[in-house]
PDB file of N, CA, C and O in Angstrom, chain B, residues numbered from 101:
ATOM      1  N   MET B 101       6.911 -39.376   9.935  1.00  0.00           N
ATOM      2  CA  MET B 101       6.580 -38.238   9.092  1.00  0.00           C
ATOM      3  C   MET B 101       5.150 -37.793   9.391  1.00  0.00           C
ATOM      4  O   MET B 101       4.264 -38.632   9.555  1.00  0.00           O
ATOM      5  N   ALA B 102       4.922 -36.508   9.461  1.00  0.00           N
ATOM      6  CA  ALA B 102       3.602 -35.974   9.784  1.00  0.00           C
ATOM      7  C   ALA B 102       2.690 -36.048   8.569  1.00  0.00           C
ATOM      8  O   ALA B 102       3.122 -35.855   7.433  1.00  0.00           O
ATOM      9  N   HIS B 103       1.454 -36.324   8.826  1.00  0.00           N
ATOM     10  CA  HIS B 103       0.455 -36.335   7.757  1.00  0.00           C
ATOM     11  C   HIS B 103      -0.029 -34.914   7.525  1.00  0.00           C
ATOM     12  O   HIS B 103       0.013 -34.082   8.431  1.00  0.00           O
ATOM     13  N   ALA B 104      -0.485 -34.639   6.323  1.00  0.00           N
ATOM     14  CA  ALA B 104      -0.948 -33.301   5.971  1.00  0.00           C
ATOM     15  C   ALA B 104      -2.038 -32.817   6.909  1.00  0.00           C
ATOM     16  O   ALA B 104      -2.110 -31.624   7.204  1.00  0.00           O
ATOM     17  N   SER B 105      -2.885 -33.716   7.381  1.00  0.00           N
ATOM     18  CA  SER B 105      -3.977 -33.296   8.259  1.00  0.00           C
ATOM     19  C   SER B 105      -3.488 -32.870   9.639  1.00  0.00           C
ATOM     20  O   SER B 105      -4.205 -32.166  10.349  1.00  0.00           O
ATOM     21  N   SER B 106      -2.284 -33.279  10.034  1.00  0.00           N
ATOM     22  CA  SER B 106      -1.784 -32.902  11.349  1.00  0.00           C
ATOM     23  C   SER B 106      -0.914 -31.648  11.303  1.00  0.00           C
ATOM     24  O   SER B 106      -0.511 -31.132  12.346  1.00  0.00           O
ATOM     25  N   ILE B 107      -0.625 -31.160  10.106  1.00  0.00           N
ATOM     26  CA  ILE B 107       0.171 -29.947   9.957  1.00  0.00           C
ATOM     27  C   ILE B 107      -0.776 -28.752   9.979  1.00  0.00           C
ATOM     28  O   ILE B 107      -1.787 -28.743   9.277  1.00  0.00           O
ATOM     29  N   GLY B 108      -0.446 -27.740  10.790  1.00  0.00           N
ATOM     30  CA  GLY B 108      -1.288 -26.555  10.883  1.00  0.00           C
ATOM     31  C   GLY B 108      -1.251 -25.734   9.615  1.00  0.00           C
ATOM     32  O   GLY B 108      -0.343 -25.873   8.797  1.00  0.00           O
ATOM     33  N   ARG B 109      -2.229 -24.890   9.461  1.00  0.00           N
ATOM     34  CA  ARG B 109      -2.271 -23.995   8.306  1.00  0.00           C
ATOM     35  C   ARG B 109      -1.378 -22.800   8.585  1.00  0.00           C
ATOM     36  O   ARG B 109      -1.347 -22.281   9.701  1.00  0.00           O
ATOM     37  N   CYS B 110      -0.663 -22.375   7.579  1.00  0.00           N
ATOM     38  CA  CYS B 110       0.244 -21.233   7.709  1.00  0.00           C
ATOM     39  C   CYS B 110      -0.207 -20.118   6.781  1.00  0.00           C
ATOM     40  O   CYS B 110      -0.765 -20.366   5.712  1.00  0.00           O
ATOM     41  N   ILE B 111       0.041 -18.898   7.203  1.00  0.00           N
ATOM     42  CA  ILE B 111      -0.277 -17.732   6.385  1.00  0.00           C
ATOM     43  C   ILE B 111       1.022 -16.989   6.136  1.00  0.00           C
ATOM     44  O   ILE B 111       1.745 -16.663   7.077  1.00  0.00           O
ATOM     45  N   ASP B 112       1.321 -16.721   4.875  1.00  0.00           N
ATOM     46  CA  ASP B 112       2.522 -16.000   4.494  1.00  0.00           C
ATOM     47  C   ASP B 112       2.270 -14.503   4.627  1.00  0.00           C
ATOM     48  O   ASP B 112       1.517 -13.928   3.841  1.00  0.00           O
ATOM     49  N   LEU B 113       2.897 -13.868   5.618  1.00  0.00           N
ATOM     50  CA  LEU B 113       2.686 -12.441   5.851  1.00  0.00           C
ATOM     51  C   LEU B 113       3.346 -11.556   4.801  1.00  0.00           C
ATOM     52  O   LEU B 113       3.133 -10.344   4.787  1.00  0.00           O
ATOM     53  N   PHE B 114       4.144 -12.156   3.921  1.00  0.00           N
ATOM     54  CA  PHE B 114       4.779 -11.386   2.849  1.00  0.00           C
ATOM     55  C   PHE B 114       3.878 -11.260   1.624  1.00  0.00           C
ATOM     56  O   PHE B 114       4.283 -10.671   0.621  1.00  0.00           O
ATOM     57  N   THR B 115       2.671 -11.800   1.688  1.00  0.00           N
ATOM     58  CA  THR B 115       1.711 -11.638   0.600  1.00  0.00           C
ATOM     59  C   THR B 115       0.641 -10.650   1.036  1.00  0.00           C
ATOM     60  O   THR B 115       0.406 -10.462   2.230  1.00  0.00           O
ATOM     61  N   ASP B 116       0.004 -10.029   0.075  1.00  0.00           N
ATOM     62  CA  ASP B 116      -1.075  -9.089   0.364  1.00  0.00           C
ATOM     63  C   ASP B 116      -2.194  -9.793   1.129  1.00  0.00           C
ATOM     64  O   ASP B 116      -2.707  -9.263   2.115  1.00  0.00           O
ATOM     65  N   PHE B 117      -2.570 -10.986   0.672  1.00  0.00           N
ATOM     66  CA  PHE B 117      -3.625 -11.743   1.330  1.00  0.00           C
ATOM     67  C   PHE B 117      -3.253 -12.050   2.785  1.00  0.00           C
ATOM     68  O   PHE B 117      -4.054 -11.827   3.692  1.00  0.00           O
ATOM     69  N   GLY B 118      -2.057 -12.552   2.999  1.00  0.00           N
ATOM     70  CA  GLY B 118      -1.636 -12.944   4.343  1.00  0.00           C
ATOM     71  C   GLY B 118      -1.574 -11.771   5.296  1.00  0.00           C
ATOM     72  O   GLY B 118      -2.043 -11.861   6.430  1.00  0.00           O
ATOM     73  N   PHE B 119      -0.995 -10.666   4.841  1.00  0.00           N
ATOM     74  CA  PHE B 119      -0.888  -9.478   5.690  1.00  0.00           C
ATOM     75  C   PHE B 119      -2.271  -8.977   6.092  1.00  0.00           C
ATOM     76  O   PHE B 119      -2.523  -8.683   7.260  1.00  0.00           O
ATOM     77  N   LYS B 120      -3.161  -8.884   5.105  1.00  0.00           N
ATOM     78  CA  LYS B 120      -4.507  -8.395   5.395  1.00  0.00           C
ATOM     79  C   LYS B 120      -5.293  -9.370   6.256  1.00  0.00           C
ATOM     80  O   LYS B 120      -6.079  -8.954   7.108  1.00  0.00           O
ATOM     81  N   ARG B 121      -5.090 -10.650   6.043  1.00  0.00           N
ATOM     82  CA  ARG B 121      -5.807 -11.674   6.821  1.00  0.00           C
ATOM     83  C   ARG B 121      -5.501 -11.543   8.313  1.00  0.00           C
ATOM     84  O   ARG B 121      -6.374 -11.744   9.157  1.00  0.00           O
ATOM     85  N   ILE B 122      -4.259 -11.206   8.622  1.00  0.00           N
ATOM     86  CA  ILE B 122      -3.860 -11.078  10.026  1.00  0.00           C
ATOM     87  C   ILE B 122      -4.136  -9.687  10.581  1.00  0.00           C
ATOM     88  O   ILE B 122      -4.713  -9.559  11.661  1.00  0.00           O
ATOM     89  N   PHE B 123      -3.739  -8.656   9.868  1.00  0.00           N
ATOM     90  CA  PHE B 123      -3.757  -7.308  10.425  1.00  0.00           C
ATOM     91  C   PHE B 123      -4.977  -6.464  10.082  1.00  0.00           C
ATOM     92  O   PHE B 123      -5.166  -5.409  10.689  1.00  0.00           O
ATOM     93  N   ASP B 124      -5.812  -6.882   9.135  1.00  0.00           N
ATOM     94  CA  ASP B 124      -6.919  -6.038   8.681  1.00  0.00           C
ATOM     95  C   ASP B 124      -8.244  -6.393   9.335  1.00  0.00           C
ATOM     96  O   ASP B 124      -9.279  -6.430   8.670  1.00  0.00           O
ATOM     97  N   THR B 125      -8.215  -6.651  10.623  1.00  0.00           N
ATOM     98  CA  THR B 125      -9.455  -6.910  11.356  1.00  0.00           C
ATOM     99  C   THR B 125      -9.416  -6.195  12.694  1.00  0.00           C
ATOM    100  O   THR B 125      -8.359  -6.088  13.316  1.00  0.00           O
ATOM    101  N   GLU B 126     -10.537  -5.716  13.126  1.00  0.00           N
ATOM    102  CA  GLU B 126     -10.639  -5.070  14.433  1.00  0.00           C
ATOM    103  C   GLU B 126     -10.165  -6.012  15.540  1.00  0.00           C
ATOM    104  O   GLU B 126      -9.575  -5.577  16.529  1.00  0.00           O
ATOM    105  N   ARG B 127     -10.431  -7.296  15.362  1.00  0.00           N
ATOM    106  CA  ARG B 127     -10.071  -8.283  16.377  1.00  0.00           C
ATOM    107  C   ARG B 127      -8.560  -8.313  16.618  1.00  0.00           C
ATOM    108  O   ARG B 127      -8.118  -8.594  17.733  1.00  0.00           O
ATOM    109  N   ASN B 128      -7.766  -8.028  15.585  1.00  0.00           N
ATOM    110  CA  ASN B 128      -6.313  -8.071  15.691  1.00  0.00           C
ATOM    111  C   ASN B 128      -5.684  -6.686  15.716  1.00  0.00           C
ATOM    112  O   ASN B 128      -4.509  -6.530  15.385  1.00  0.00           O
ATOM    113  N   LYS B 129      -6.455  -5.687  16.104  1.00  0.00           N
ATOM    114  CA  LYS B 129      -5.966  -4.311  16.134  1.00  0.00           C
ATOM    115  C   LYS B 129      -4.711  -4.178  16.998  1.00  0.00           C
ATOM    116  O   LYS B 129      -3.800  -3.423  16.658  1.00  0.00           O
ATOM    117  N   ASP B 130      -4.662  -4.907  18.108  1.00  0.00           N
ATOM    118  CA  ASP B 130      -3.502  -4.826  18.990  1.00  0.00           C
ATOM    119  C   ASP B 130      -2.241  -5.378  18.321  1.00  0.00           C
ATOM    120  O   ASP B 130      -1.141  -4.885  18.570  1.00  0.00           O
ATOM    121  N   LEU B 131      -2.396  -6.400  17.475  1.00  0.00           N
ATOM    122  CA  LEU B 131      -1.245  -6.939  16.741  1.00  0.00           C
ATOM    123  C   LEU B 131      -0.681  -5.914  15.766  1.00  0.00           C
ATOM    124  O   LEU B 131       0.534  -5.738  15.675  1.00  0.00           O
ATOM    125  N   LEU B 132      -1.564  -5.239  15.037  1.00  0.00           N
ATOM    126  CA  LEU B 132      -1.117  -4.229  14.079  1.00  0.00           C
ATOM    127  C   LEU B 132      -0.477  -3.045  14.797  1.00  0.00           C
ATOM    128  O   LEU B 132       0.535  -2.518  14.336  1.00  0.00           O
ATOM    129  N   THR B 133      -1.047  -2.628  15.903  1.00  0.00           N
ATOM    130  CA  THR B 133      -0.480  -1.527  16.681  1.00  0.00           C
ATOM    131  C   THR B 133       0.929  -1.877  17.141  1.00  0.00           C
ATOM    132  O   THR B 133       1.849  -1.074  16.989  1.00  0.00           O
ATOM    133  N   ASP B 134       1.102  -3.068  17.701  1.00  0.00           N
ATOM    134  CA  ASP B 134       2.431  -3.506  18.144  1.00  0.00           C
ATOM    135  C   ASP B 134       3.405  -3.608  16.975  1.00  0.00           C
ATOM    136  O   ASP B 134       4.558  -3.190  17.085  1.00  0.00           O
ATOM    137  N   PHE B 135       2.942  -4.165  15.852  1.00  0.00           N
ATOM    138  CA  PHE B 135       3.783  -4.296  14.670  1.00  0.00           C
ATOM    139  C   PHE B 135       4.271  -2.933  14.198  1.00  0.00           C
ATOM    140  O   PHE B 135       5.464  -2.748  13.957  1.00  0.00           O
ATOM    141  N   LEU B 136       3.352  -1.975  14.062  1.00  0.00           N
ATOM    142  CA  LEU B 136       3.728  -0.643  13.590  1.00  0.00           C
ATOM    143  C   LEU B 136       4.659   0.063  14.567  1.00  0.00           C
ATOM    144  O   LEU B 136       5.615   0.716  14.149  1.00  0.00           O
ATOM    145  N   ASN B 137       4.391  -0.061  15.852  1.00  0.00           N
ATOM    146  CA  ASN B 137       5.247   0.580  16.849  1.00  0.00           C
ATOM    147  C   ASN B 137       6.658  -0.004  16.839  1.00  0.00           C
ATOM    148  O   ASN B 137       7.628   0.731  17.023  1.00  0.00           O
ATOM    149  N   ASN B 138       6.787  -1.303  16.631  1.00  0.00           N
ATOM    150  CA  ASN B 138       8.114  -1.911  16.547  1.00  0.00           C
ATOM    151  C   ASN B 138       8.810  -1.549  15.245  1.00  0.00           C
ATOM    152  O   ASN B 138      10.016  -1.302  15.231  1.00  0.00           O
ATOM    153  N   LEU B 139       8.065  -1.516  14.166  1.00  0.00           N
ATOM    154  CA  LEU B 139       8.632  -1.194  12.855  1.00  0.00           C
ATOM    155  C   LEU B 139       9.117   0.256  12.798  1.00  0.00           C
ATOM    156  O   LEU B 139      10.164   0.542  12.218  1.00  0.00           O
ATOM    157  N   LEU B 140       8.362   1.158  13.395  1.00  0.00           N
ATOM    158  CA  LEU B 140       8.644   2.593  13.307  1.00  0.00           C
ATOM    159  C   LEU B 140       9.210   3.179  14.596  1.00  0.00           C
ATOM    160  O   LEU B 140       9.136   4.389  14.811  1.00  0.00           O
ATOM    161  N   ALA B 141       9.766   2.341  15.443  1.00  0.00           N
ATOM    162  CA  ALA B 141      10.193   2.753  16.785  1.00  0.00           C
ATOM    163  C   ALA B 141      11.091   3.989  16.792  1.00  0.00           C
ATOM    164  O   ALA B 141      10.922   4.859  17.646  1.00  0.00           O
ATOM    165  N   ASN B 142      12.016   4.083  15.887  1.00  0.00           N
ATOM    166  CA  ASN B 142      12.959   5.202  15.891  1.00  0.00           C
ATOM    167  C   ASN B 142      12.592   6.303  14.910  1.00  0.00           C
ATOM    168  O   ASN B 142      13.319   7.288  14.782  1.00  0.00           O
ATOM    169  N   GLU B 143      11.471   6.145  14.217  1.00  0.00           N
ATOM    170  CA  GLU B 143      11.113   7.087  13.157  1.00  0.00           C
ATOM    171  C   GLU B 143       9.994   8.056  13.540  1.00  0.00           C
ATOM    172  O   GLU B 143      10.061   9.245  13.229  1.00  0.00           O
ATOM    173  N   LEU B 144       8.976   7.544  14.209  1.00  0.00           N
ATOM    174  CA  LEU B 144       7.779   8.335  14.505  1.00  0.00           C
ATOM    175  C   LEU B 144       7.331   8.102  15.941  1.00  0.00           C
ATOM    176  O   LEU B 144       7.737   7.128  16.574  1.00  0.00           O
ATOM    177  N   PRO B 145       6.489   9.000  16.453  1.00  0.00           N
ATOM    178  CA  PRO B 145       5.888   8.728  17.770  1.00  0.00           C
ATOM    179  C   PRO B 145       5.055   7.446  17.718  1.00  0.00           C
ATOM    180  O   PRO B 145       4.624   7.030  16.642  1.00  0.00           O
ATOM    181  N   SER B 146       4.834   6.835  18.847  1.00  0.00           N
ATOM    182  CA  SER B 146       4.116   5.558  18.861  1.00  0.00           C
ATOM    183  C   SER B 146       2.663   5.701  18.433  1.00  0.00           C
ATOM    184  O   SER B 146       2.031   6.736  18.645  1.00  0.00           O
ATOM    185  N   VAL B 147       2.155   4.648  17.831  1.00  0.00           N
ATOM    186  CA  VAL B 147       0.764   4.583  17.394  1.00  0.00           C
ATOM    187  C   VAL B 147      -0.099   4.349  18.630  1.00  0.00           C
ATOM    188  O   VAL B 147       0.144   3.419  19.399  1.00  0.00           O
ATOM    189  N   LYS B 148      -1.084   5.179  18.809  1.00  0.00           N
ATOM    190  CA  LYS B 148      -1.983   5.060  19.958  1.00  0.00           C
ATOM    191  C   LYS B 148      -3.332   4.460  19.577  1.00  0.00           C
ATOM    192  O   LYS B 148      -3.931   3.712  20.349  1.00  0.00           O
ATOM    193  N   ALA B 149      -3.804   4.800  18.371  1.00  0.00           N
ATOM    194  CA  ALA B 149      -5.124   4.344  17.943  1.00  0.00           C
ATOM    195  C   ALA B 149      -5.118   4.081  16.440  1.00  0.00           C
ATOM    196  O   ALA B 149      -4.376   4.707  15.683  1.00  0.00           O
ATOM    197  N   LEU B 150      -5.955   3.150  16.033  1.00  0.00           N
ATOM    198  CA  LEU B 150      -6.119   2.812  14.619  1.00  0.00           C
ATOM    199  C   LEU B 150      -7.584   2.913  14.249  1.00  0.00           C
ATOM    200  O   LEU B 150      -8.460   2.598  15.055  1.00  0.00           O
ATOM    201  N   ASN B 151      -7.848   3.352  13.030  1.00  0.00           N
ATOM    202  CA  ASN B 151      -9.207   3.383  12.504  1.00  0.00           C
ATOM    203  C   ASN B 151      -9.250   2.510  11.268  1.00  0.00           C
ATOM    204  O   ASN B 151      -8.453   2.689  10.347  1.00  0.00           O
ATOM    205  N   TYR B 152     -10.166   1.579  11.242  1.00  0.00           N
ATOM    206  CA  TYR B 152     -10.331   0.706  10.085  1.00  0.00           C
ATOM    207  C   TYR B 152     -11.462   1.245   9.225  1.00  0.00           C
ATOM    208  O   TYR B 152     -12.474   1.723   9.738  1.00  0.00           O
ATOM    209  N   ARG B 153     -11.283   1.163   7.923  1.00  0.00           N
ATOM    210  CA  ARG B 153     -12.332   1.534   6.980  1.00  0.00           C
ATOM    211  C   ARG B 153     -12.924   0.267   6.410  1.00  0.00           C
ATOM    212  O   ARG B 153     -12.287  -0.786   6.414  1.00  0.00           O
ATOM    213  N   ASP B 154     -14.153   0.374   5.917  1.00  0.00           N
ATOM    214  CA  ASP B 154     -14.853  -0.800   5.409  1.00  0.00           C
ATOM    215  C   ASP B 154     -14.228  -1.375   4.148  1.00  0.00           C
ATOM    216  O   ASP B 154     -14.169  -2.596   3.998  1.00  0.00           O
ATOM    217  N   LYS B 155     -13.776  -0.555   3.266  1.00  0.00           N
ATOM    218  CA  LYS B 155     -13.291  -1.021   1.958  1.00  0.00           C
ATOM    219  C   LYS B 155     -11.966  -0.375   1.616  1.00  0.00           C
ATOM    220  O   LYS B 155     -11.620   0.688   2.131  1.00  0.00           O
ATOM    221  N   GLU B 156     -11.229  -1.038   0.736  1.00  0.00           N
ATOM    222  CA  GLU B 156     -10.025  -0.444   0.180  1.00  0.00           C
ATOM    223  C   GLU B 156     -10.417   0.550  -0.888  1.00  0.00           C
ATOM    224  O   GLU B 156     -11.448   0.398  -1.543  1.00  0.00           O
ATOM    225  N   LYS B 157      -9.608   1.551  -1.060  1.00  0.00           N
ATOM    226  CA  LYS B 157      -9.826   2.475  -2.165  1.00  0.00           C
ATOM    227  C   LYS B 157      -9.039   1.957  -3.348  1.00  0.00           C
ATOM    228  O   LYS B 157      -7.871   1.591  -3.218  1.00  0.00           O
ATOM    229  N   SER B 158      -9.668   1.928  -4.473  1.00  0.00           N
ATOM    230  CA  SER B 158      -8.973   1.512  -5.676  1.00  0.00           C
ATOM    231  C   SER B 158      -9.272   2.516  -6.777  1.00  0.00           C
ATOM    232  O   SER B 158     -10.181   3.339  -6.659  1.00  0.00           O
ATOM    233  N   GLY B 159      -8.516   2.438  -7.816  1.00  0.00           N
ATOM    234  CA  GLY B 159      -8.721   3.364  -8.917  1.00  0.00           C
ATOM    235  C   GLY B 159      -7.435   4.055  -9.264  1.00  0.00           C
ATOM    236  O   GLY B 159      -6.360   3.663  -8.810  1.00  0.00           O
ATOM    237  N   LYS B 160      -7.546   5.082 -10.067  1.00  0.00           N
ATOM    238  CA  LYS B 160      -6.368   5.806 -10.519  1.00  0.00           C
ATOM    239  C   LYS B 160      -5.908   6.777  -9.443  1.00  0.00           C
ATOM    240  O   LYS B 160      -6.708   7.488  -8.836  1.00  0.00           O
ATOM    241  N   HIS B 161      -4.610   6.789  -9.225  1.00  0.00           N
ATOM    242  CA  HIS B 161      -3.989   7.732  -8.294  1.00  0.00           C
ATOM    243  C   HIS B 161      -2.889   8.448  -9.054  1.00  0.00           C
ATOM    244  O   HIS B 161      -2.085   7.817  -9.740  1.00  0.00           O
ATOM    245  N   TYR B 162      -2.855   9.737  -8.932  1.00  0.00           N
ATOM    246  CA  TYR B 162      -1.883  10.528  -9.662  1.00  0.00           C
ATOM    247  C   TYR B 162      -1.003  11.291  -8.691  1.00  0.00           C
ATOM    248  O   TYR B 162      -1.455  11.728  -7.632  1.00  0.00           O
ATOM    249  N   SER B 163       0.246  11.443  -9.059  1.00  0.00           N
ATOM    250  CA  SER B 163       1.125  12.333  -8.310  1.00  0.00           C
ATOM    251  C   SER B 163       1.479  13.503  -9.213  1.00  0.00           C
ATOM    252  O   SER B 163       1.243  13.449 -10.419  1.00  0.00           O
ATOM    253  N   SER B 164       2.035  14.543  -8.650  1.00  0.00           N
ATOM    254  CA  SER B 164       2.301  15.756  -9.416  1.00  0.00           C
ATOM    255  C   SER B 164       3.361  15.553 -10.493  1.00  0.00           C
ATOM    256  O   SER B 164       3.389  16.307 -11.465  1.00  0.00           O
ATOM    257  N   ASP B 165       4.237  14.552 -10.349  1.00  0.00           N
ATOM    258  CA  ASP B 165       5.296  14.370 -11.338  1.00  0.00           C
ATOM    259  C   ASP B 165       4.917  13.350 -12.430  1.00  0.00           C
ATOM    260  O   ASP B 165       5.743  13.043 -13.289  1.00  0.00           O
ATOM    261  N   CYS B 166       3.703  12.830 -12.408  1.00  0.00           N
ATOM    262  CA  CYS B 166       3.253  11.888 -13.442  1.00  0.00           C
ATOM    263  C   CYS B 166       2.183  12.568 -14.295  1.00  0.00           C
ATOM    264  O   CYS B 166       1.250  13.167 -13.760  1.00  0.00           O
ATOM    265  N   PRO B 167       2.311  12.477 -15.594  1.00  0.00           N
ATOM    266  CA  PRO B 167       1.274  13.081 -16.450  1.00  0.00           C
ATOM    267  C   PRO B 167      -0.055  12.322 -16.319  1.00  0.00           C
ATOM    268  O   PRO B 167      -0.083  11.094 -16.227  1.00  0.00           O
ATOM    269  N   LYS B 168      -1.134  13.074 -16.314  1.00  0.00           N
ATOM    270  CA  LYS B 168      -2.458  12.454 -16.253  1.00  0.00           C
ATOM    271  C   LYS B 168      -2.870  11.975 -17.631  1.00  0.00           C
ATOM    272  O   LYS B 168      -2.624  12.649 -18.631  1.00  0.00           O
ATOM    273  N   SER B 169      -3.494  10.815 -17.682  1.00  0.00           N
ATOM    274  CA  SER B 169      -4.005  10.324 -18.964  1.00  0.00           C
ATOM    275  C   SER B 169      -5.508  10.242 -18.893  1.00  0.00           C
ATOM    276  O   SER B 169      -6.076  10.002 -17.828  1.00  0.00           O
ATOM    277  N   ASP B 170      -6.149  10.437 -20.015  1.00  0.00           N
ATOM    278  CA  ASP B 170      -7.627  10.375 -20.059  1.00  0.00           C
ATOM    279  C   ASP B 170      -8.094   9.037 -20.482  1.00  0.00           C
ATOM    280  O   ASP B 170      -9.299   8.804 -20.574  1.00  0.00           O
TER     281      ASP B 170
END
């Protein structure tokens, strides 16, 4: 039986943390490009370039069919 110290660390890509940990870095830009191109192969033209922003945008987002609240 393997000891915990000999088992590698795993990242769950189905979590927000895991997805961002892998794909949200300039170093892994090629991984995200390949992922998007495979995911959207029959839907859109291929992704040629990606631009990363420093921070996520957070806050209230409204659509036209949702009433705004103050």
